[in-house]
Structures are given as structure tokens and as C-alpha cells.
N, C-alpha and C positions, 0 to 999 in steps of 0.2 A: 228493100234492105231487110236482111234477116234479123230476127229477134236477138240472136247472139251478138251480131255486129253492133246493134243499138246499145246493148248492155256494155259492150267493150268501150264504146265511145264515151258513154256517160261516166264509166269508171275512170277512164283516162282523164276526163275533164276534172273530176274531183281530185285526182292525184296531182295534176298540175297546179290547181288552185291551192292545194294543201302545201305543196313544196314552197310556193312563194309566200303564203300566209302563215302557216303553222311554223315554218322554219324560223321565222323571226321571233316567235314567242315560245320557243322551245324551253320548257321549264327545267328547273334543276332536277336532275335524275337522282333518285334514291335507290341504291341497289345493295343487295346483300353481299357481303364479302364471301360467304359461302364455304370457306375452308380455313382450318387452322394453319398458320404458317409461321416459320421462323424468320425473324428479322436479323440479317447478317451484314457484316462489312468485311470485304476481302482484306487480308493482311499479308505481310511478308511471312513466309513459313518459318524463317529463322528467328526473327525478333518478335513476331507476334504483334507488330505495330503496323498501322496503316501507312501507306506510302502514296506517292503521286498518282499511281494507277488504281488505287483502291476505289471501290464502288459499293454502294448499299444495294442489297438485293433481298427479295423475299422468296422463300422456298416453302412450298406446301409440304407439310409433314407427311402426307400420304404419298409423296413422290420420293421420299428419302429412301435410299437403298442401304447406306451404311453411314455411321457417324462415330468418330472416335476423338476423345478429348486429348489434345497434345499439350495444352497449358491451362492451368486452373487459376481462377480468380476468387479470392476469399471474400465474396460478397454476400449480401443478405437478400438477393433477389433470385430465388430458385426458378429454374426452368426445367420442365419435364414433359415428355410426350411419348406416345407409342407409335411404332411404324412397322412397315413390312406386314401389312394385314393383321396388325395386333399381336404379332409373334415376338417382337423385340421392343425394348424401351431404352430411353436415354434420359439421364438427369444431370444437371449441372447448375451453373449460375450465370447470370448476365456478366459478360466480360471474359468468359472462358473462350479459348481458341480451340477450334475443332477442325479435323479433316473430314469433309462431308462429300458423299457421292449421292447424286439425285438425278432424276429424270426431268428433262426440260423439253416437253413435246416429244419428238422422236430421237432426242440426243441425250446421252448420259454424260453429266457434267461432274467434274471433280475439282475441289478447291479447298483452300485453307482460309478460314474466316473467323471473325470474332462474333460471338452471340450477343446481339443487342436486345433481344427480347422475343416474346412469342405473342401472337395476336390472332384474331379470327373470330368468326361467328358474331360479327357486329355490323352496324350500318356505316356506310361511308357515302359521302356526298360529292357529286361532281356535276359541273355544268358542261362537260366536254365528253359526253358518253359516246359520241361518234367519231372522236378524234382518231385518225389513222384507219378508220374502217373502210371496207370496199364501198364503191359508189352505191351498189344496190342496198347495202345495209344502211348507209347514210340516208338514202331515199326512204327506206322503210321507217326509219326513226322520225324523219321530218314529216312524213305523212300523218303520224300520230294515230288518232282513233280511226281514221279512215282505212288504215292498214287492215283492220279486221274485216271491213266490208269487202275489200279487194280480195283478201285471202278466202273469204267465204264464197265469193263468186268463182274464183279459180278452183276451189275445192269441188263445188257443184259441177263445174264444167268438166273437170278431170273424171269424175264418176260417170257423167253422161258419155264422154268419149270412150271410156273403158267399155261401157255396155254396148256401144256401137261398133266395137272392134277396132277403134283407131289407136292401136297400141303405141306406135312410135310417136304419134302426135302428143300423147300424154306426157312424154318425157320433159318437154320444155316447160309446161305449166307446173308440173311437180317440182321441177328444179327451181322455178320462180317462187313457189310457196316456201320451200326450205330456205331460200335466201332472204325472204321477207321476215321469216321467223326462225333464224338460225339457232337461237339458244333454247328453243322449245323442243326438247328431245323427242317427245311423242310424235311430232310431225315427221321427223326423220324415220322413226320406227314404222309409222303408218305407211309411208310411201315406199320404204324399202320392202316391207312385207307385201304391199300391194303388187309390186313388180315381181318379187321372187316367188310369190305363192299365187295370187289371184290372176294376174295377167298371164303369167307363164303357162298355166295349164290350159289356156284358151287357144294357144298356138298349135300348129299342125306338125312340126318336125322337132326332133330332139335338139337340133342346132338352135332353133328359135327359142325353145325353152331355156336352153343353157344361156343364151344371150340375156334373157330377162332375169334369170336367177343371178347371174353375175352383175347385172345392172343394179339390182336391189342391194346386193352385198357391197358393191363398190360405192354406192350412194352413202351408206352408213359408215363403212370403214374409212373411206378416203375423204369424205366431206363431213358427215355428221359428227364423227368422233373428234375431228379437228376443232369443231366449235364447242363440243361438249366432252372434253377429254376425261372428266371425272364422273360421268354419269353411269352408274352401275346398271341401270335398266337397259340402256342402249348397248352396253357391252354384252349383257345377257341375251338380248335379242339377236345380236350378230352371232354370238357363240351358238345359239340354238339353231340358227339357219344352217350353219356348217354341220351341226350334229344331226339335225332332223331332215332338212330338205336335201342335203347333199349326201350324207352318209346313211340316212334312213332308207326304207324300202317302200314307202307309201306312194311315191311319185313314179309314174311309168318310166320316166326318163332318168331314174337314179343311177343306172349303170353307165349311161352316157356322161352324167355329171362326174362320176368317179373317174372315168377314163380321161376326161378333159382336164379336170383338176390335177390329176397325177401328171399328165403330160406337161401342163403349164409349169408346175413346180419342178419337174424334172429338167426342163429347159432353163429355168431361172437359177437353180442352185446345183444342178447335177445330181448324180446318184450318190446318196450318203454312204459313208463307210458302214460296214456291218457291226464291227466291234464298237461297244459303247464308249470306250475311252477315245478311240479314233474319231468317233462322231462328235464328241465334245470338242476336241482339238480342231476339227473341221469347221464347226460353227464359231469357235473362238477366232479362227483366222479371218472369217468374214467380219465378225464384230470389230476386230482390231485393224481392219483394212484401212488404207490411206483415205484421207478426206478429199484429196485433190491429186491431180497428175503430178504437181510439183512435189507433194509429199511422197508419192509413189516413186518418183525419180530419186529422191533423197534416200529412200529405203533400198531400192533395187536400181542401181544405175543402168541406164539403157531403156527404161520403161517409156520415157518421154519420146525417145527416138522410135520405139516400136509403134507408139500411137501415131506419130507423124508419118511413118512409112505406111501404116495402114490407111491413114486418111488420104495420102497422095495416091495410093494404089486404087482405092475406091473411086476417087474422082476421075481417074484415067479410064475407068470402064465405060463412062458415059451413060450409065444406067439410071442416073438420078438418085441412086441409093447413097446417102451421105452418112458419115460418121456422126453420131449424136449419142451423148452419154445418157441414154434413157432406156426404158423397158423394152421397146421394140428392137433396139440394137442388141441389147443383152439376149433377147429371145432368139435372135438370128445366130448369135455366137453359140447359144445353148443348143440350138438345133444342129448346128455344124458339129459340135462336140458330141452330141448324142449319136449321130450317125457313126462316128468312129467306134463307139462302144456297143452299139445295138446288134444282137444276133440277127434280128429280122432285117436290119439294113444290110447286113452282110449277105443274108440269104437272097434278098431282092437286088443286090448289086447297086445300092443307092449311092455309095461313095463315088464310084466311077461315073455313074449317070449324072449326079449333081456337078461333079468336077468338070464334065464335058459340056453341060447345058446351062449351068448357072455361073455367070462370071463372078458373082459375089462369093459363092462357095469356093471358087478357085482362088480368089484373093485370100480368103481365110486360110486355105491350105498353104498358100505361099508364105504369108506373113505369120499367122498364128501357129502354123504347123511346123515351124522351124525348130528342130530339137535344141539348137543352141540358145534359143530364147525362151525356154520353158519357164524360168523364174520370172521373167518380165511379163509373159502372158498371164501367169498365175496372179501376179500383183495387179495387173490391169483388170482382169476379170473379177477379182474380189472387190476391187474399187467399184466396179459397175454394180455388182450384186448389193453391196452395202448402200449405195446411192439409190438404187431402184427400190429396195425394200423400204427405205424411208420415204421417198417421194411418191412412189406409185402404189404402195401398199400400206402406208402409214404404220409400218411395223419397225420396231427398234431391234436391230441385230444384236445389241448388247443383251436385251431381255431374252431374245431367242436363245442366245448362248447360255444365259443363266438358267433358263428353264431346262435346257438340254442337260446341263451340268447337274442341276439340283433335283430335278424331278424324274427324268427318265430318257431313254434313247428315242427322242422325237424324230419322226420322219415327216417333213413338211409336205410331202406329197399326199398325205392322208388328211381327209377333211377334219377328223377329230383332233388332229394336232392344232388346227386353227381354233376349234372350239375350246380347247384347253388354253391356248394363248390368250384369246380375248376374254374368256371367263375369268381366268386368274388375274389378268391385268386389270379388269374391272373391279375386282375385290381389292386389289392393292391401291388403286387410284381413288376409289370412291366410297369405301366402307365408312369412312368418318362422316359422310354426309347422311348416313342412315342409322344413327345410333339410337334414335327414339324407338320405343317398343312398337309403335304403330307402323314404322317403316322397316323394321328389321327383316321382314319377309323378303324384301328386295335383295338384300345381301345373301340371305339363306338360299333363295332360288338360284342366284348366280353361282354360289359355291357348289350347289348340287350339279350344275351344268358341267363345270370343269372337272369335278371328281368323276362324274359319269363318263366324261371324255377319256379320262385315264383308264377307266374300266374297258371302254371300247378299244383303246389302243392295246390293252392286254389281250383282247380277244382277236384283234385283226391288225395289229400294228406293224407286222413284218410284211413289207410290200415287195412285189416283183413287178416292175414296170418296164415295158418296152413301148415307147411312144409310136413306133412304126408298125405295130401289129394291131389287129382288130380285137385282140384279147382284152378281157376285163383285167384290171390289176390283180395279181395274185395277192391274197390277204391271209397271212398266217398269224396264229396266236403267238404272243411274245411274253413268256413267263418272267422276263426281266422287270416287268411293271408290278409284279405282285407285292414285293417289299415296299415299293414306293407308295402304292395305294394304301397299304397298312399304315405307313407313316403319316400320310396326309389325312387319313380318316381320323387318327387320334387328334391331329391338330384341329380339324373342323368340328369334331365331336365336342372338344373343350370350348371352342369358340361359340357354338350354338347350343350348349347344354341347357341354358336357361331361356332359350327363345320360346316365345309363345307358340303353342301348337305342336309341342314335342319335337323341336328341332333336333336335339341330340338323339332322340330315339329313331328318327328317320335315318340318320347317318349310321346308327348301329344296325338297323335292318339292312341297309345297303352293304355294310361291311360284312355281315354274316353271310348274306347271299353270294357276294363276290368270292369270299374265301371258300365257300362250298364249291363254287365253280373251279377255283384254283386247285382244290384237292382232286377233283375229278380229272382235270386237265393233266396235272402232274402224274397222277396214277396211270392214266391211259398212255402217257408218254414213257412210262417205265421209271420215272423219277420217284421211287417209292419212299426214300428217306425224307425228301422235302415234303411230300404229300403227308406222311405220317407226322412230321413236325407241325405242320399247320393244323392237322386234325386234332392233335393234342392241345394246341394253342386255342382252338375254338372250344374245346371241351372246358378249358379253364375260364374262358370268357362267357360262353353262352350255354354250356352244358352243366356238368356237375359243379362248376365253380361260378355259375351265373347267379343273378339276383334271385331267380326262382330256380333252384337246382332241378335238373332233369337228366334223363338218360339218352338224349338225342345223339350223343357222340360216344356211346359206349359199345355199340355193335362193331364187329370187325370192319376194318376200313374197306375191304373189297365189297362187302355187303352194302355198306353206306354208299359207295360209288354207284353200284348197280341201282339202288333205290333212287338215287338222285336223278337218273336219266329217265325214269318211268314217266311217260307223258310229256316230257320236255320237248321232244323234237317237233311235235305239233304246235306247241305254244311259242317256242323260241328257236327260230331257224339257226341262230348263231351256235346253239348247243350241238346241232347235228354237224355243222362244219367243224367245230372245235374237236369233236370226238373223232371225226374222219382224220383230221390232221395229226392229232395226238397219237392215234393208233399207228399211222404210217411212220411218224417220226420214231416211235419205239421200234417198229419193224426194221427200219434201216440201221438204226444204231446198234441194237442188240442182235438182230438177225444176221447182219453181215459181219459186224465186228467180232462177234463171239462165235461165228461159224454155226449158227443155229438157224438154218434157212426156214425151218418150220415156223419160227416167230414172224418172219417177213411174210410168209405165205398166209398165215392166219391174219396178219394185219391187213394185207391187201384184200383178202376175202371179206373181212369185217367192213373195211372201207367201201368195197364194192357193194355189199349187201345194204349198208346204211345209205349209200348214195342212191341206189335204186329205190329203197323204201321211202326216203325223203322226197325224191322227185315224183313219186307216185302218190303222195298224200293229196287229199282233196284240197284244192286251192293252190297247190304248188305248181300246177300245170298252166296257170293263167298266163297268157302271152299278151303283152302290152301292144298298143297300136304302133310301137316302134320296132316290133319284131323281136322283142327280148322277153324272156321269162322273168318276171319281176322278182319272184322268190326262188324258183328252181336254179337260176343261174348264179345264186349266191355260192353254191357249192361247185357247180359245173360238172363235167364228166370226171370219171375216175382217173383218166390219163392226165388231166390237168392237175388234179390233186397230187398224184404221184410225182409229177414233174416239179411242182412248186416245193413240195416237202423235201425231195431229194436234193434240190438246189440249196435249200435252207440248211440241211444237215451238213453239206459239204462246205458251206461258208461259215458255219457257227463255230467260232473259235473257243467256245467252252470245251470243245473236244480238241485234243492235241492234233496238230497237222498230220502227223504220221498216221494217226487213227483214221482221219478223214480220207487220206489217200488210200488206205487199205479198204475202207468202205467202198470207195469208187472202183478199186481194182476188182473187188468181189461182186460188184453189181452186174446185172444182166446187160447185154449190149443195148437193148431198147432203153433201159434206164440211163445208161451212159450218154446215149445220143440226146436224150431229153435235156441233160444238164450241161453238156460239154461247152457249147458256145457261150452260155450265160455265165458260168462260174470260172472259166479258164483265165480271163484277165486278172480277176481279183486273187485267185489262188496263186497265180504266177508271181504277183507282187509279194504276197505273203511268203511264198517259197523262197524268193530271192533274199529275204531278210533272215531266213532260218538257217541253222547249221547244216541242214540237209543239202543246201545248195553247193556245199564244198565237196559232197560225196557223189552226187549224180546230177544229171541234167533234168530240168523240169519235164521235158517231153518224154523222158523215161519213166518218171513217176506218175505222169498224168497223160496217158496215151490217147490219141484221138481214136475213137471206136470206128470200126469199118461201117461203110454205108452212110457217112455223114452228108455227102453231097445229095444223095437221094432223099435223105431225111429233111434236109433244108428245102429242097424243092417241094416235098410233100407239105411242109409247114407253110411255105409261101402260097401254094395252091389252096390250102385249107383256109388261110387268112383271107385270100381273095374271094373265095366262095362265101365265107361268112359275111364279109363286107357287102357283097352283092345281094345276099339274101336280105340283109337289113334294109338296103336301099330299095329292093323290090317291095318289101312290106310297107315301107313308108310311102313309096310311090302309089301303091294300090290304095292306101288309106287316103292320100290326098285326092285321088281321082274320085273316090266315093263321096268326098265332101264337095 
């Protein structure tokens, strides 16, 4: 019998003995309340009095989203607290009636209630600490002190198995440890990091790496944070993995991660609208979706019949694929919907291929593709999206909507969008737990994460994703984030001004550096007035109007921009990409719209020279074992940059539609072919809402360029070659091992 087996038997014997013995003498548990909370009683909104359905509830102040007094009570027991990450406050008296909105797990609740008091940060006593707990938690509590021995044994075993390459076997023991110690957040962080970082890099294919990175993220997001919803450190760890592991460049597989993450969220939520206001409405629709099919039917009659027809049709296929209101079913619908919109799917003829060979796809065409049922389909899909976000991703659609509305045009296909979500949510939920000076650094570090995520979205937040291509997602800078970052910098600067270690100063450094980048980006793009405005703003804050007046911002702005890029390309790859995109954007806007072809020629020349220079830098030509250039592919070739920027210019509604149609008409045939399939559906919808639709047909204003079929075939062949090249490199690497 092996040594491991003997240890397991002994540990099990101890555990069984403890269950029957220690369980009978389970002591009274003393536990810390942990958070400030309001004590409320629900009341009738009209009278302000309790009724037969009234109940007493406690609401953590850190979870309050809004609170408004509707009836006052002239009492002498004042109540006051701050909420929303310390940015707002409320004061009143015991007995006041309030309308309050707060988060309860993954759900946003609204109610009218009477304030009975405020409590927290005290000890409470209970002899029923395991009441209602899952069996494994009850077992862990009953084991008592022996739980530590068992966890130590499992911990040692997990590390031994990891060193021996038994990656999948580790999962069950790691899962057991977190269940035995579910409220100890460091355990979740350790095991999530172990899977996402340590184990993932020991595997041999990008698919294996991605599985382990996802496993680490899912462990913390879907399980750890359900047990520890107010732990700032755990939120910070999760946000950092999205920002560093997935969106960073240090991992050989980072491009694969970006493709897979974008594909997953493209299937889950679809392609977001480009316009910021439309994107807010899009997310609001999901947040306000029905909670059940019955509610969906009440909202849009015919939805229940649609669901029943779909269920019966799927059963008749005999494929074993059944309707279930879960992530997998939503992903199937999302893939079906993506085929209808994808230029690559059109090039490859995937719609007809799937319809012929996949009975499930054909059923979706038959039931969900019925034009007469568009409203019912939309209601059903949004119900699935809302349910899936809550149950499978532990994300609150209401919060996602609020962040999109209040912070910026978030694209959830971008890893930094999730870094922003989890970082900011951690600050809102848990800042009150770390008010002591000794613990303030936890909140400070977390706030840095989500503010840096906003910066990353400003530099690469405009995505061009086609899940059926082998291309990396197109990532363009988005100047719409500049004002938002300035706003939240001011908030966080004030919040951490007195933090030990110069908390406020670190945010000031971040702000100045980002605004320098914004000036350069806007200037390169030809948005001179905005660039000049920010330049003068920085001079007031950090130059002549700074604490120590200086002349940093007194040179002409064009000289300043040139000086800012000196030496930056070698140190910061994002700068090279930003300058390429900004130059091309200006070239298309001014060169074509103003009939100045020399501006576009200069922009393409500059972009081409910078692309070649950057890709030729020492270190940029490093190719990972997955057949991808870890740094060089951040920019890609000049054709890809031109294609992505031209598409962005045509869809950017900050320019009038008539101007964008003129830009398209004046572009070269090669440039038209690059953009036609991708932008046509969205432009056609915008055109249909405009007065132009009454004067001419869309096909007249946006003509298909000659040679499109040949271009589509070329793109399909190029995608196939690139996919085969990556597979060959991975196969050769595996054979060497």
C-alpha cells in the first residue's frame, strides 16, 4: 500500500471520528458581524405603515445604490452613513420612511421601508453557525480543529501533484480545500492564481492554457466571490488576472486568450452598438429583461409559444440536444446569430453548410429566424442573457448597465472591461471593511486596477471581432474614455489624498501621464482643438499652475507631441499601435472628406514606416511556441491596421452619415473591399433611420465595390493558411516534447 493511501485512510478515520464526536460538543460560535448595515422594516408606500406582508431586513450600507427619504420622523435618534464608494451620504432619523435600492447578491432590489436603526462592527453569538449550509461546509465545521490537518494534507498533495504534471487531478482536491475553508479568501486567490498562472504555463497547447486560465477565473468569480462577496482583495485579484494574464503580453498564449474571450462574449451578448447612447440602451434592455418566461409572456405575448415551439422542434430532431435555460443553450443561439452577421461566415458559406448538416441550426433558422417573431425572439434571448450572467458568471446585469451608463462605452468582449467591473465592484462592496490606516492599501491597490482598466480601454477599447476568422480582434483606441478617466481620477484623488505612501500623488502621476497620451493621440488624429484644450488644462494643473510651477507645457504643442514619442515605441508597444491608428484615422477623415489625398498618402506612409520599424525592433520578432509573435502581432501588418481604422471611421457617428458615405465613395477600391462586408449591415440600419432614406436607396449610397467575390475567397484562403500555420507550429512543438 502506498504512503499516500495510508495517509488518506488515517485522515478519513480522524474525520469520521470527529463528525460523531466533535459534532455533539460544537461550541457556541462567536463571529464578527463584519459590516455596517441598516435595519429596515418594509412598509406600505402610501401610508408608511407596516402591513401583514411587512418584514424586517438588514441591508449592508456598502450595497446601497440609492436612498431617498419619502416621509420624515421628528425623532432624536439620528442615522447617517456614506455609500457608493464614499461618494454619497444619507442622514435622517430612526422612523423615517425611505425608498432604497440595493444589491442583494446578483440581484438589485428596490423597496419602501422604515429605518429602524443602524448596526455593525460588533460581535454576535450563535449556536447554529451551520444552519442551512451545504453538507461539505457542515462537515468542515463539525470536524473542528481536525479540519486544519486535513487541509494541510490536501495542500501538500496538490503541490506534489502539480510538480508531477497531474494537472487535471489537482482540480478535485483544490475544490475540496476551498469548500472546507470557504470564507478564507486567500485560499480562493491562491488556487485561482495557481491554475491561471502556475499550471497553465506548464501545458503544451494554447487550448490547454486557456482551459486553465478560465478554470482559475471561474473558481474565484463563480464560487469564491459568492462566499466572500465583500472581499476587496479577492475582487482585486480577479480584476488583475483579466488585466494582466488575459490582456497583457507576458504570456505566450495571450493572443489566443484575447480571441477566445472575445468569441465567448460575442456569442453571449452579441455585437454591441457602436454609438455610446445605443450601447447604454442595449445594456439596459438586458438588465431590465424578464425574470421568467411567464413575465416575458406578459410583456410580449407569444414568447411562451415561441419557447414551446422551439422545445418541441428540438425534441423531434432526435439529436439529444434539449432546451435548457443555461449558458450552453445561449451560446448555441449566440453562435447561430453570429453566423448571420459575420463577413467570414458569409465568405466561407457557413450559413448554408450549417443549415444542411446541423439539425439544431436548421431548427433555429425555422423558429428563431421567423421575421414575424422578432419581438418574441428578442425577449427570450434577453431573458437568457440576464439569467446566464447571474448564474454562470456571477455578474449583475443592472451593475453592467450602470457602469456602461455612468463610466463609458464598455465592450464586454474586451478583458479590461471585466477588470473594470470586478475592480470597481470590489471597491463599492468592500471599502468599508478596510478603513483602518493599516489596511487602506488594499482599497488603494484595487482602485488603481480599475482606473488602469479604463486607461487600457481608452487605448484599445474599440473592438472588431469576427468569431469565425483566425484574426486577432482588432483593437482601436477610443477617445470617448478620456473625459471619464479625468472625472474618476478626481474622485479617487480625493478619496486617497491622505493615504499613507502618497496615495493621492500616485493617482496624480497616472493622470498626468494618461493625459499626455491623450494629447498625442488626439493630435495625431487631427483633433487639434481637443488636444489643445487638454494641453492647456495640464499646464494649469501640472505646469505653470502646478504646486511647483514649471515650463513643461509652454512649448508649442506639435513640439510637445514629437518629444513625447521619443523612445516610447521601444518601451511601450501600445504607443506605436496608438500612433499608427491615430495617423490613419486622420488620413481617412481629412484626406478623403476634404479632398486632400496627400494627407491620406502621408498617413499611410507614416503608418507603414512605423509598422516596419516597430516590428523590426530587437525583441519584437520573438515568436512563441504557439506560432504567434507575442509583441509584433499587437500591431499586425499595415493592411490589417488600414482595414480596422477604415471600418471604425465609417461607423463612428461623431461624423455625420453623409460625410461617412462620402469618405467611402472617395476611398480606393481596395479600401472599400476591406470594409464593405463588415460595416454594411450597421450602416444600412443607420441609413434607414435617416432622412437620406427618403431620397435614395442604400445600395446607391453604399455601392458594393467590384471584385468582392475574389476578395472574399482571398480572405478565406488567408485565414485557412494562418490557421494551418499555427497548428503546424504547435504540432512541431508537441513532437519535440
